[in-house]
N, C-alpha and C positions, 0 to 999 in steps of 0.2 A: 493792455500794456503792448506796446509795439514791440514787433520781433527785430533783433539786432541785424539779423540778414537782410531784412526788407529795408531797414535803415541804411545799411551799408550799400545796398544795391539801387536804392532810390534816394540818395541823400539830398539832391536839390529838390525834389518833388516833395520830400518830407519837411524840409525847412519851410518851403513856400506854403504848404498846408498849416504849418503851425503858425506861421505868421499871419494867415488868414484868421485863426483863431486868437490873435493878439498874444500869442505866447513870445514874448520878446526875448526870452532867453534861448530861442530855437537853435541859432548856429552855436552858441556856446555848449548847450546841452548835448548837442549831437556829436559835437566834437569830443567832448568828455566820454560819452558812450563809445565811440569807436576806439578811443584811446584804452580805455579800461578792457574792451573786448579784446585789443591787441594783446594787453599785458596778461589777461586771461588765457589766451591762446599759447602765449609763450611760456607762461608757468605751466600750463596743462602739458605742453610737450617736455619741458624739463622733467616734470614728474614721471610722466609716461617712459623717457628714456632711463631715468633712474630706477623705475620698477623693472623694466626690461632687463637692465644690467644686473639688478639682483636675481632675477629668475635665471639669467645665464650663469651667474656666479654659483647659484645653488646647485645646477647640473653639474658644474665643474668640480665642485666641492665632493659631491657625491662620487664621481669617477675618481678622484684624487685619494678619497679615503678607500676605495676599492684596491687602488694599487699600492696603497701603504704609504703614500706620500703625506703623512700627517702634518709636516712642517708647512708645505706648500698650501695645504688646505687650511690651516690655521691663519695663513697670510690672506687667503681669500675670505675667511671668516672676518677678519679686522675691516676689510674693504667693504664687506657687506654690512657690518655696523655702522661705517660712516655713511654708506648709501641709505641706511634706514632713517638715520637721524636727518640727512638731507631731505628725505621724502616727506618726513614728518613736517618738517619746515615749510617744504614746498606745499604740502597739503593744507596746511594751516593759513599760508599765503593765499592759495587759490581760494579757499572758502571765504576770506575777507575780500577778495577781488569781487567774487560772484555776489557777495552780500552788497558790496557798494553798487555794483552794475544794476542789481534788482532795484535797490532804493532810488537810484537815479532814474531808471525807467518808470516807476511808479510816479514820480513827479511830471512826466510828460504826457500831455494830453493825445488824445487819439487825432489822426490827420483826417480833416473833413473830406467828404465825397467831393469830387471836381463840380458838381452842380451846386454846392453850398455857395450863397452869394456873399459878396463882400459886405462889411457891415461892422459896425462897434456895438450897437445896443439894439434892444426891441424895436426901435423905431425903424430900423433898418430891414427888418423882416419883410419877405415878400409874400403879399397876398396871392395865393394861387386860385382860389374860388370862394364865392359867398353864395349861400344857399338859403332860401326862405324869405318871407317878408317880415319886416319891423313891425312888432305889435304897437298899435296905437292906443296909449293910455291917457286917461284925463289927467289934468294939472294936479289933481288930488292924490295921484297913484302915490303908494308907499313902498319905501324900499325895504328889503325882506327883514332887516332887523327891527322895523317898526310891525311888521305883518306878524312875525312869530310872537310878538308880544300881544298883538290885538287878539289873535286866535290861540294863544296859550299852548304852542305846539314844541317850541324850543326855548330853553331856559339857560342864559348865559350866566345870569347871576347866581344860580344854583350851582352851576359848575365851578364857578370862581370860589364859592364857598367851600365846596367839597374837595376840589382840586387845585384850581387856579385858572387862569385866563386861557382861554383856548381850548377847553375841555366842556363843552355844552352838553346838557342833559336834553335827550329827544323825548317828547312827552305825547301820549294819545295818539292823534292822527299824524303828528310829526314823526312819531316812532314807526308807526305803520307805512307811512311813506317811504321812510329810509329802508325799511325790510322789502318793501315792494320793489323799489329800484334795484337792491342787491339781487332779488331772485329773478328780476327781469333781464338784468344783464348777464347773469349766469346762465339763464335758459337760452338766451340768445347766443352765447358763446358755445354751448353745448351743440345747439342746431348748426353752427359753422364749423364745427368738428374738433372744439377745444376740449380736452378732458380736464374736468374739473379736479383742482387740488386744493386741499385744506392744509395750509403750511404752517409751521411754527410762527409766532411773530417775535420771536427773540433769535438771535443769530450769534455765533462765535467769531472770533477775530479773522480766522482763516475765510469765512464766508463773505466778511466785509471786503476783504483783500480781493477775493475772487471776482467780484462784479463791480468793484472799482469805487465803493463807498469809502473804503480807506485805502491810503490815508487822506483823500481828498477831501471829504465830507465828515471827518470825525467830529468836529464841532457841532454838527447839525443833528447828530444822533443822540438818543438818550442811552445812557451807559449805566449797567448795573456793575459797578466797580469790583465788588467782592466776587463776582463769578466770571468777570470779564465778558459779559454778554451785552448785545446792543439790541434796542427795540427796532424793529424794521422801519424804514421809511417808505417801503412798497413791498408788494408780494413778489416783485421781480427778484428780490435778493434771494429769499430761501428757495424759490421755484428754479431759478437757474443754477443755484448751487447744488440742486439734485444730480447734476451732471459734472460736478468737478472731479477731476481725475478719472474721467470716464471715456471709453474709446468706443464709439458707435460704428455701426455698418450702415451702408445704404438702406438696406431694407427697413432699418429703424426710422428713416426720415420721410417727411418733415415730422417734427415734434411741435404738438400745439397744446399748450395748457392754459388754463384760466383759474384764477384764484381770487377768493374774496378775504380780504383781512382788514383789520383796523390798521391805519398807518401813523407813525408817531415822528414828528419834526419839531426840532427846538426852534426852528427859525421863523417864529411868527413876526418878528422884527418891528418894523416901524409903526406908527401910529397914522390915522387918516381914514378916510372912506374907503380907499383902495385895499385896506386890510380889515375893514370893519366887518362885523357879524360873522358870517360864513365864508367871506372871502379868503380868510386865512386862519387855520387853526394848528394847534399842536397835535391834536388827535383826530383823525377823520377816516371814513370807511372809503374804500376803493376796490372794484374789480379789475384785476390785471390779467393782460393776456401775454403769453411769451411764446416766441417759436425760436427753434433751432433748426438751420437750415444749411444747405450746401452753398459754398460762396457763389456758384454761378447763377443761382436763383433767389438769393436773399433779397434782391431789391424788387423782384415780383412780389415776394412774400411782404415786403414793407407796404407795398401798395394794397396788397390785399387786407393787411391789417388796417390800413387808414380807411379803406372803404368800409369795413366791418363798423368801425367807430361812428363813421358818418351816418350809416344806416340807424344806429340807435338815436342819433341827434333827430333825424328826420322823423322817425316813429315818435319821438317825444314832443314833436312839432315845435322844436326850438330853432330860430335862426342861427347859423353858424357861419363860420369862415375857417378856411385851412391856411395856415401860415407855414411857408419854408424858413427855418431860422437860418439867419446870417451867421458868419463865422464868429462875431463877437457874442453872440446870445446863445449858440448851441453848447451842450454840456460837455464837460471834461471827455465823457467816455464815448460820445455819439459821433458817427461818421456822417449821418444824415438824420434829421429830425424834423418832422412836421408837427406843429401845434393845432389843435382844435379849439377854436373859442366860440362861445355862445354869446349873443346879445342879451344883456339885461335891461330891459326896457326902463325901469324906475331908476337905475343908476346911470341909464344912458352911457353904457360903456361895455367893452368887450371883456368876457372873463375866460381865462384858459381853463378848460376841463380835461383836456387829455394832451400827452405827448407821445408819439409812436417813433421809435428810433431803430436805426440800424447801427449795431456796434461793429459790424464787420468782424475781424477776429481778435479785437481788443480785448473783450473780455475772455474769449476762449483761451487766449495765450495765458492768461492769469490762471484760468480754471483747469488748464491742461486738457481741455475738451477737444478730442480729435476724432476724426473719421478714418477707419481703416478702409482703403480701397482695394479693389480685387487683386491688384499686384502686391498687396500688403504694405504698400506706402501708406504713411499716415499724414494727415493734413488737418489743419486747424478749420474748425467750422464757424459760421457766423450765428451771433446771437441777436435778437430782436425782443423789444418788448414795447406794450402801449397801455395807456390807462383806458379802460373799456367800461366804466367810466369812473371817474372821482366825483363822489356824490356831493360834497358841500356846495359847490357852485352850481352844479345841476339843479339842487333843491332851491337855491337862491334864485336861478332864473326861471324854474317853474312857478315859484310862489309869485314872484314879481309880473312875469308876462301874462299869467292867467288870473291875475285879480279882477273881480267884477264887484258891483253893488251886493250881489247875492253872496258872494264869498269867493274862494279860491276854487277854480276849476280844475280837476284832475285830468291830465291828457287820456284819452280814451284808451290807448295802449296800456296804461297802468291800472285801469278800473277792476280788472279780474284779479290784479294782484293786491289792491288796497282794499277792496271790497266796498268802497264808496266813491262817490263821483264828485263831491265836495268838500272842502274844508270851510265849515261856517260856525 
């Protein structure tokens, strides 16, 4: 959530940035925000003046009673009653204005970093680098949705029977490969200085608002209506919300956490090869990394997180590329986002496997996550997160890129985790 003071002091920059994100109501929304804030300030001032007058009259009544001037004291009491009614009305008005202001701010996306390129769709994203050689597969090479049937390692039909589309069963070596990747990612995160967190996979409404899933992505989350709890779309949500309403000190930073969770998203969406098999699921496993950093070095941390994710892809021997997302493709919450994509040889296309984002103060403002400086001044911190990594498309690329006549070769870095070298 944007800060009103920042909007007021940087109005032109904010509007320009929001238009880069194709938020076409930018000028209208910002005008409404500032008008509501002016009303809020005016109402707050009136309320403060009313309360101050009540305090002054209370002192005067005490003196009048001591002096035996009961008639004058009663007149003062009448004025106090009027002020109390006025203060109540002003308080209720202030609450409504503040509520309207917050609800409006919730609808306004984050301002993108100045380095975010112009563009409308994913086609306008900028390729920053490409690493690794493209696998050369024979014409008979199979996509992963055929390979999993051939080797009986993942069962979509059974998942459809038991739950529904997008909830596969992992079996035998498929299940072991899944567990191997999770453990590999967690071990590497620990080596990089991330503290492992085992987080709840359901959150309350306050947590959803804290990290920006609500109200923007409410329709994409599974909702347990009776308890008003939501299944998480990523471990970022519960891990970052650990610091909701928290004031940190410089000695506490930087904070690095990693967590494995199943993730749940209702947006499995359209039909076609681009969402077939493991390309898009309702339930999937992911290891997430989260950092909380001071504003002056958060972009250094963003690069650090990007390199960590890239190192995992190199060790898995997967060709990949790094994209800087354009204004039209970057998320509602992010100021800057890199996507990591691996090349799927059998599908002959790039698959997104990670996004690493810097939210600057956007989440921290919602969370009331602040840093107490030595002079006791409190400032908002920056939050960052990235997938390190999401498993389904990683598994798809491993299966497709490593298929041979003998079977599917397991990347050597994973063999100590799987206990086998081949799926055959």
